[in-house]
N, C-alpha and C positions, 0 to 999 in steps of 0.2 A: 504494500500500500504506500502511495506517494504522500509525502507531507508537503506543506506549503514551502518549506525550505528547499526540498528536492526540486519543486517546480521552479522556484526562483533561480536556483543554481543551473538548472537545465536551460532556462531562458537566457541567462547571462552567458552560458557557454555557446549557445546558438548565435547570439548577437556577436560574440567575439569571433567566431568562425566565419561569419558572413561579412565582417568588416573588411573594406578594401585594404590591400597592402600595396605600398609603393616601394619599389626597389631602386636603388641607385647603384650604378656600376662605376668603378673607378679603373682607369687605364693609365699606366705610367709610360710615358714616351720620353726617354732621357730624364731630364729634370722637370719635365712638364707633366703635371698630374691634372687630369680633367675628369669631371663626372660626365656621364652620358648627357645630362641636360645642358651642359655648357658647350657641347659640340655644335657647330653651325652646319646646317644642311647646305648642299651646294647652292640651292636657290636662295636660301637665307643670306649666304655670303654674297651672292650677286646683287641682291636687293640692298644690302648694307653698302656695298661698294658703289652702287648707283646713287644711293642717298648721299654719300660723301661727294661724289662727282658733281651732282646737281647743286649741293650746298644749300645756302639759305633760300627759302621759298620753295622747298621741295614738297610736292604733294603726289598723290598716287599716279596721276597721268604723266607728270614729268619724270618720275622714277621709271615708269613703264617705257616711256620714249627713250630714256637713256639706255636702258637694257637692250631694247630693240636695235638702236643705232650702233651700240658697241658690240653686240653679240651676233647681230644678223638673225636673231631668233624672235619669232612672234610670241608675245606673252599676253595672256588675258589680264584685264584690269582686276578681275576677281582674285586671281592668283597673287597679284601684287598686294592688294589690300589685305587678304587673309594672312600673307606672310608678314606684312607690316604690323598687323594686330598681334600675331604670335611673338614677333620681336619686341613689341611694346610690353607684352605680358612678362617676357624674360628680363625686361629692364634695359634692353639694348638700344631702344629708341624711345622718344617721347613725341607726343603730338599736341597740337593746340588747334582750336577752331577759330578761324578768322570771323570777322563780322559778316553777316549775310549781305549779299549785294544783288542789285537788280539784274545784272548780267546772268547770274546763276539762279534767277527766279526766286530770290529770297533765301537760297540755301547757303550755308556756311561752308567754306573750303577748309579741309583738315590738312594742316602742315605738319611735317615730320622732321625731326632732327636726330642725329646719332648722339648717344650718351657715352660717357667714359667707358662703361661696361661693354658697349658695342664696339668701341675702338679696340679695347683689350681683346675681345672675342675675335676680331679680324686679325689682330697680330698673332694670337695663339693659332688660329687656323692657318695662317701663312707659314708659321714655324713648323707645324705638323706636316703640311704639304711639302715644304722644302726638305724636311727630314726624310720623308718618304721617297723623294726624288734623288737623294744623295746616292751617288754611285751608279745611277742608271743612265746618266748622260752619255757614257761611253759605250753603252750597249746599242748595237745597230738595230735591234729588233724592238726597242722601246723608245718612246718619246719623240716620235716623228709625226 
């Protein structure tokens, strides 16, 4: 026969087992230790670099245009904005809304800028990629 305490313990155990678990992975590359969440994806890196290239006054469409001009690759504005949103959640970029204007039918434009953490992430990414390329420059079957 179950007591009230048994039922409470069972409910607590069930709640504990169903609680989501977050795992963090750590990879060491030379002296550079990074968690999985600090890695930049390839498109995240491209968006951050485009943001730096555009500079002050960067918004989604100017970032998209910069990527397309420099890469020759067609990019959807939705992909750019979803990446900018993700980078903002990571603390790599920040955004601000400008005052609405008549040209945009009363809508405000959202401007983005890279933050210190974003600059650091770009530098880490460059170091990792450079490290991975070391020694491959002399191989005729790689890097062409």
